[in-house]
C-alpha positions in Angstrom: 0.0 0.0 0.0 1.0 3.6 -0.4 2.3 5.5 2.6 1.9 9.2 2.4 4.8 10.7 4.3 3.2 14.1 5.2 0.5 12.2 7.1 2.8 9.9 9.0 4.6 9.9 12.3 8.2 8.8 13.1 7.0 5.4 14.3 4.8 4.9 11.2 7.8 5.7 8.9 9.9 3.1 10.7 7.1 0.6 10.2 6.7 1.5 6.5 10.4 0.9 5.9 9.9 -2.8 7.0 7.3 -3.1 4.2 8.9 -1.2 1.4 12.3 0.3 0.4 10.8 2.5 -2.3 10.1 6.2 -2.1 8.2 8.1 -4.8 9.0 11.8 -5.1 6.4 13.9 -7.1 7.9 17.0 -8.8 6.1 19.9 -10.5 6.0 23.7 -10.7 3.7 26.6 -11.2 3.8 27.1 -15.0 1.9 28.7 -17.8 -0.7 26.2 -19.2 -2.7 28.5 -21.5 -5.9 30.1 -20.4 -7.9 26.9 -19.9 -5.7 25.0 -17.4 -4.4 26.1 -13.9 -0.8 27.1 -13.2 -0.5 24.1 -10.9 -1.2 21.5 -13.7 2.3 20.0 -13.5 2.1 19.6 -9.8 -1.2 17.8 -10.1 0.3 15.6 -12.9 2.7 14.2 -10.3 0.7 14.2 -7.2 -2.6 12.6 -8.3 -1.4 9.3 -9.8 0.1 8.0 -6.6 -3.1 8.9 -4.8 -5.2 7.0 -7.4 -2.8 4.0 -7.1 -3.5 3.8 -3.4 -3.2 0.3 -1.9 -1.7 -1.0 -5.2 1.4 1.1 -4.8 4.0 -0.4 -2.4 5.9 2.7 -1.7 6.3 5.7 0.6 5.1 8.8 -1.3 7.1 11.9 -0.3 5.7 15.4 -0.2 5.8 17.0 -3.6 8.6 19.2 -4.7 6.8 22.1 -6.3 9.5 24.1 -8.0 11.9 23.3 -10.9 12.7 24.8 -14.3 10.2 25.5 -17.0 11.9 28.0 -19.4 8.5 29.7 -19.9 8.2 33.3 -18.9 4.5 34.1 -19.0 2.7 35.4 -15.9 2.6 32.8 -13.1 5.5 30.7 -14.2 8.1 30.3 -11.5 11.6 29.1 -12.7 14.3 27.7 -10.5 17.5 27.3 -12.4 18.2 23.7 -13.7 21.4 23.5 -11.8 19.9 24.6 -8.5 17.0 22.2 -9.0 19.3 19.3 -9.8 21.4 19.9 -6.7 18.3 20.3 -4.5 16.9 17.0 -5.7 20.2 15.3 -5.2 20.2 16.5 -1.5 16.6 15.2 -1.1 17.5 11.8 -2.6 20.6 11.6 -0.4 18.5 12.0 2.7 16.1 9.2 1.7 19.0 7.0 1.0 20.4 7.8 4.5 17.0 6.8 6.0 17.4 3.3 4.4 15.5 3.6 1.1 17.0 1.5 -1.8 14.7 2.7 -4.6 14.0 6.3 -5.4 11.4 7.1 -8.1 11.2 10.7 -9.2 7.8 11.3 -10.9 8.1 14.5 -13.0 4.9 16.3 -13.6 7.0 18.6 -15.8 9.8 17.3 -17.9 11.7 19.7 -20.2 15.1 19.0 -21.6 17.0 21.5 -19.5 15.2 20.3 -16.4 15.8 16.6 -16.9 19.3 16.9 -18.2 20.4 18.8 -15.1 18.6 16.4 -12.8 20.1 13.3 -14.4 23.6 14.8 -14.3 23.4 15.6 -10.6 21.9 12.2 -9.7 24.6 10.4 -11.6 27.2 12.4 -9.6 25.5 11.4 -6.4 25.7 7.7 -7.3 29.3 8.1 -8.5 30.7 10.0 -5.5 29.0 8.0 -2.7 29.5 4.5 -4.0 29.7 3.0 -0.5 26.2 4.3 0.3 24.6 4.1 -3.1 26.1 0.9 -4.6 22.8 -1.0 -4.3 20.5 2.0 -4.8 18.3 2.4 -7.9 17.2 5.9 -8.8 14.5 6.2 -11.6 13.2 9.4 -13.1 10.5 9.9 -15.7 8.0 12.4 -17.1 4.6 11.1 -16.0 3.5 11.0 -19.6 6.2 8.5 -20.4 4.3 6.0 -18.3 1.4 6.1 -20.8 1.5 4.5 -24.2 -1.4 6.7 -25.3 0.4 9.8 -24.0 3.6 9.0 -25.9 1.7 8.3 -29.1 0.2 11.8 -28.8 3.7 13.2 -28.4 4.6 11.5 -31.7 1.7 13.3 -33.2 3.0 16.7 -32.0 0.8 17.1 -28.9 2.8 18.5 -26.0 2.3 21.2 -23.4 -1.3 22.0 -22.3 -2.6 20.0 -25.2 -4.8 17.0 -25.8 -3.3 14.7 -23.1 -2.8 17.3 -20.3 -6.2 18.7 -20.8 -7.9 15.3 -20.9 -6.1 14.3 -17.7 -7.3 17.4 -16.0 -10.9 16.8 -17.3 -10.7 13.4 -15.5 -8.8 14.4 -12.4 -10.0 17.9 -11.7 -12.7 19.1 -14.1 -13.5 21.9 -11.7 -10.2 23.5 -12.6 -10.6 23.4 -16.4 -11.9 26.6 -18.0 -14.4 26.4 -20.9 -12.7 28.8 -23.2 -9.7 27.5 -25.1 -7.3 30.1 -26.5 -4.3 29.5 -28.8 -1.6 31.7 -30.0 -1.8 33.2 -33.6 -2.1 30.3 -36.1 1.5 30.2 -37.3 2.9 30.5 -33.8 0.6 27.7 -32.6 1.8 25.6 -35.4 5.4 26.3 -34.7 4.9 25.3 -31.1 3.3 22.0 -32.1 5.9 21.2 -34.7 8.9 21.8 -32.3 8.3 22.3 -28.5 11.7 23.9 -28.2 10.8 26.6 -30.7 9.5 28.7 -27.8 13.1 29.5 -26.9 14.8 32.2 -28.9 18.6 31.8 -29.1 20.7 34.8 -30.0 24.1 36.2 -29.5 25.0 39.9 -28.8 28.2 39.2 -30.8 28.4 36.8 -33.8 31.4 34.8 -32.6 31.5 31.0 -32.0 33.0 31.5 -28.5 30.2 33.8 -27.3 27.5 32.1 -25.3 23.9 32.5 -26.5 21.1 34.4 -24.7 18.1 32.2 -24.4 14.6 33.6 -23.7 11.0 32.8 -24.5 9.9 34.4 -27.7 8.1 37.6 -27.1 5.4 36.8 -29.7 4.2 33.9 -27.6 1.2 35.1 -25.5 -0.6 31.8 -24.6 2.0 29.0 -25.0 -0.2 26.0 -25.7 1.7 23.2 -27.6 -0.9 20.8 -28.9 -4.6 20.2 -29.4 -6.6 20.9 -26.2 -9.8 21.4 -28.2 -9.8 17.6 -28.8 -9.6 16.7 -25.1 -12.2 14.4 -23.5 -12.7 13.1 -20.0 -12.8 9.5 -21.2 -9.3 9.9 -22.8 -8.0 11.3 -19.5 -9.4 8.3 -17.7 -7.6 6.0 -20.1 -4.3 7.8 -19.8 -4.6 8.0 -16.1 -5.1 4.3 -15.9 -2.0 3.6 -18.0 0.1 6.0 -15.8 -1.1 4.3 -12.6 -0.6 0.8 -13.9 2.9 1.6 -15.2 3.9 3.3 -11.9 2.7 0.3 -9.9 4.6 -2.1 -12.1 7.8 -0.1 -11.9 7.7 0.0 -8.1 6.9 -3.7 -8.0 9.9 -4.5 -10.2 12.2 -2.4 -8.1 11.0 -4.0 -4.9 11.3 -7.5 -6.4 15.0 -7.1 -6.9 15.5 -6.7 -3.2 13.8 -10.0 -2.3 16.3 -12.7 -1.5 
C-alpha cells in the first residue's frame, strides 16, 4: 500500500520501511498552461497518480517538490535554475538513502530538456561519489506522460504542453479546474509550437562569434503558450491515460521491490 509521508509519524515511517524500500517523489512547478488550465497542472500531474494507485502502490510517497525549471516566462511561471533544481533534488535523494530507502522514483509532472538533463547529471554524480552508500541504490526518473502508451503516441503526433493529453487528464482528475474557453496563439505561432516544442526558446548572441554564449529567452510573440490540441480533449481519454500511468507506476515499483527480495 502507499504510505503518504506528510500524514505519518516517526513510528509509522519506521514501520513503513519494513514493508517497502521505495520512495516516490512527485515533482512539478507553477507554470503557464494556456488560459484553460491552472498554473498548478504540472504539480497535479505528479501528485494525483500515486493517490489513485492507493493500496496498489507499495511505496512511501514523499511530499511533492513544487519548484523546478520551465523555461517559460508568461505570468505565473516560476523558474528555478536547472542546476539549483538538480542539486536540491540530489540532496533530497541523499536523505532518503540515509534513511534506508534503496529505490528512489522521481515522478516528474514537468519534464523539459534543461530540467531533466540537469537532474540526471546531478543524480549520476550522487551515485558516482557516494559508492559505499549508493552501490545498491536504484534511482529512476521519468516524465509522468512516459508512463502512458497513449500519451507517448500523442507526443509523436505533436501534442505537448497544455494540449490533448494534459487537458484530458485534468478533465478526468480535476474538471472543476478546467476553464471552458480554449485560446491558442496566432495560427502560425501555434503551429510552430506544435511542430517543435523547443521553438518557444529564442537563441541569440550579442556578438556573432563561435565562442560567445547565447542568450536564451522565451519568444516575445508567444502570448498563450499551448503546444498541442486541447480542443480535442475528453474526460474518457483522460481516464484511459490516467489508468495507464497508474498501472505503469505500480509495475515499476513492484519490479524495483522485487530485486531486493532474496
